[in-house]
N, C-alpha and C positions, 0 to 999 in steps of 0.2 A: 671199237668196232668200226669198220669201213663202210660208209654209206654213200651211194650215188643218187643224186637227184637230177633227173633230166628236166630242163626248163627251170632251173634253180633261180634264174633272175626274174621269172614271171610273178604274177600276182599271188597264186597259191604256192608256187615253188619257194618264193622268198619267205613267205610266212612259215612254211614247213621247215625251212632251214633254220629260222630263228628258234623254233622249238627244239630242233635237233642239237643246236649249239648248247642248249641248256644241259644236255646229257653228255656233253664232252666227247661226242663221237668225232671221228675223222671224216670230214664231209668233202665230197667232190661234186661240183656242179657241171653239167654237160649241156651246153646251149650253142646256138649258132653265133650269138653275140658275145661281147666281152662285158664283164660286170666287175669293175674295180671295187665297188662297194662290198661285194662278197669276199674279195681277196682281203680287204681290210678287216673282215670278221674272222679271218683265218681259214676260209674255204678255198680249196684248190679248184681253180676254174679251168675247165677244158672246153675247147671249142670244136664244133663239128656238126655235121648234118646227120640226122637220124637215118637217112637213107643210105649213108655211107657205112657199109658193113665193117670195114677195117677200123674206122675211128670209134664206132660203137663198141666193138670187141675190146679195143684198147681202153676205153673208159670203164668197162666192166671188170677189167683185170684186178684181182685182189679184193673185190667187193663182197661184203657179207649180205647186204640187202640193197635192192635197187627200188627207188621210187620213180616210176615213169609218169611224170606230170606233163611233159611237153606234148604239144599237139598243134596242128593247124586248125585254128578256130575260125569264127566268122561264118556267114551264111551265103557267101557267094564266091565263085571261083571255079576253076576247071576240076573235073573229077580226078584227073591224073595228078594234080598238085596235092589234093587231099589224100589220095591213095598213097602217094609216095611217102608222105610224112606219117599219116595216121595208121596205115596198114603195113606197108613195107618197113617203116621205121620201128613199129611195135614188134613185127616179126624178127627184125634184127636184134632188138633188145632181148626178146625171149631166147633166141638162139645163143646170144652171147651169155646170158645168165646160165643156160644149161652147160655151155662149153667151159665156162669159168667157175663152175661149182658154186654159184650164188645160192644162198639159202632161201631167200624170199624176194618176191617181186610184188610190189603194190602199185596198182594201175589207177590213175585218175581218169575215171570214165565220165559219163554224163547221164542225167535223167532223160535227155532227149532220145536216147537209144530205144525208149519205149513209147515215145510221143508221136502220134500220127495225126494230130489236129483235133482229136476228140477230148472231151473233159476227162481228167483223171482225178478221182476223188478217193483219198486214202489208199492210193495204189501201193501194192507191195511187190516183192521180188518175183511173184508168180506171173507178173505181166510179161507177155511175150515181146520179143524185139518187134519194133513197129513195121519194118519193111517199107518205111515211108520214103517217098521220092521228094519230100519237102526240101531237102538240102543234102549235098554231098557230105557235109560234116556229120549229119546223123548216120548215114549209111556206113561211112568209114569208121566212125567211132564204135558202132555196133560190131563191125567186122573185127576191129582191134580188140574189143573186150572179149569176144569169143576166143581169139587167139590166146589171150592171157589166161583165161579160165580153163581152156582145154590143155594148157601146159602144166596145170597143177599136178604135183606128184610129191611123194615123200622127200625127194631130192630138191625140188623147187616148189615151195608153197606159194601160191598166188592168190591175190585178193583184188577185187575191183570195187572202187568206191564211186558213188554217183552223187556228188554234191549238187544242190539245186540253187540256182540264182545266187552266186557267191558275191557278197558285197563287203565293203570295208575300205579303210584308208589305203591308198595306193592303187585303187582301181582306176585304170586309164582307158576303160572301154565302155562298160554298161552305163554307169551313172553319168559320166561326162557327156555321153551321147544323148541321154535323155534331157539333161540340162541344156545342152546346145540346141537341140530341136525345140524345146519349150521356149528358150530365149529368143528364137527366131520365129516363134509363132507357128511352128510346123508340127507340133505334137497334138494329136487328136485322139480322144478316147474311142476305142473300138469296142462295140458291144454295149451292154447295159451297165457295165462297171461292177457287177456282182460276182465276178470270178475270183475264187480264192487260189492263192499260190503259196508255196514255201519259199523262204529265203534262208541263206546260210551265211553266217558271219565268216570272214576269212579265217579268223582264229579258230572257230569251230571246225572248219574244213581241215585246217592243219592238225588239230588235235585228233580228228577222226583217222588221219594217216598214222599218227603216233599210236593210237589204239590198235590199228591193224598191225603195225610193227610189233607191238607187245604180244599180240596174239601169235604171230609167227615165231617170235623168240621163245614162246612157251611150247613150241612144237604142237600147237593146237590145230591138228589136221581137220578137226570138226568145223572150224571157221573158214578154212581155206577152200579155194575152188569155187567161191561164191561172190556174188555182187551184192552191194549194200547201198540203200538209199541213205543220204546224209542231208540233214537240214537242222534248223533251229528247233523244229518240232512245234511250231506255232503258225499254222496257216493264217494268212492275212489277205484282206481285200487288196488286190494289186493296185487299183487306181487310187485308193486311199493312201497306200504306201508311196506311190509316185508323187501325189500331191503334197504329202508331208515333206518329202525330200525337196520338192520344188520350193515349198515355203521356206525351208531352211536355207535355200540358195537365194532367197529374196525374190522369187518369181511368183507370178500368179498361178493359181491352180488351173488345171485343164478344164475348160468349160464346153468346148465343142466336142461333139460325138458323131460317129458314123456307124451304120449297121455293119455287121460282119459280112453280109452278102455284098454290100457296096465296096467294102475294103478289099474283099477277095477279088472282085472284078478289077479294081485298080491294081492289085498286086500281080495278077495274071498279065495285065497289059504292060506293066513296068518290067516284069521279067522277060516278056516276049521282045520288047524293044531292045533290052540289053543284049539278048542273044542275036537278034537280027543285025544289030549294028556292032556286035562284038565289043561291047563296052565292058571293061574289066571292073570298073567301080561298081560296088553293090547298088542294086536298084533302090529307088527312094522308098519302096515298100515291097516286101517279099511275102509269100504265102506263110512261111514259117513265122515271121514277125506278127502277122495278123492273128494266127492261132495262139501264139504265145501271149499276146496282149488281150485276147478276148476270151480265152478258155480257162477253166480251172485246171490246175496241175499241182497237186500236193500229195505227199507220200507218207506212208507208215514207216517209221524208223525203228520199229520193235526189234527187228533182226540185228541191227547195228547195236542197239542197247544191250541185247541179251548175249550175242555171240562175240562182239568186239568190246563190250563194256564201254561203249560210247555214250557219253552224257553231254548234251549241249551246255556249255558253261556261259555262253553269251546269249542274252535274250534278244528278241526282235527290237525292243525299245533301245537296248544298249547298242545294237548293231547300227540302227538308224542314227542314233545320237553321235556315234563315232564317225559315220559317213558325213553328217552335217558339219561336225567340227573340223573335218579335213577338207571341206570344200574350198577353203581359202587357198589351199596348196595344190588343188587339182590342176593339172596341165601346166 
């Protein structure tokens, strides 16, 4: 079977490719960068931009299934940049899948599409899109998810997966940033520290994609056209988790704290200064970061368990242990 993975060289994409290799599929990765390590694994590497219709159509030629993992992430930047990659790029993928008779499209979405800064406790897929202005990432990922799910049909079955706080060896973004800030004394607890969150091991996120693939291969139209929350299924106190990882990195726990109100005031100021002076670098503190660090956000994964046959194989403890064991090789 011919399988395309957009963003195959990324954190989730590379973990997914490792699982697909076990099935002896013919795998192609489509990314802007080059990944010789994937070539060494027997993966065909194609380079291009998602906003370039011609290269996207070329990448989807002859594919049976497409995993659309690539996206513009981060919490700061111009709306046009986010829209070009996350919305126009996703529309190009959908159009190419239809034109090239691809059987299934599995989209890597995000739980942030329903997050508006309020606590989410045991949230399920009935939650509406947030319509939040917290970041262009949130709004464009929500638009992209709608595009994918609206394209669902007997000819092209589509599924959107929403993994939450993905961690694991090879992460070059979330955990390294936390460790860097803590090491410089710049990490401060926001709120009372009692907020529960979900985490997802990278291996569980990859397996959720495999489960979605299996559902499509069984022609399970019951499971397609839907979005699914994905996690380890074990909500954890966020600041306890952070301090456990910091301890594993040989750093002191976070002892200073600030109220949500004060943190929001600082974030509004920081964002305003960046806009006034047209600073492209992400502000030292954003509203989204404040809410992410201070609010509860954990989700019910019953739908994924029942309709996709998804079962988390890696626990929170194992996930954290693997992260700590990999810290010596971070960066």
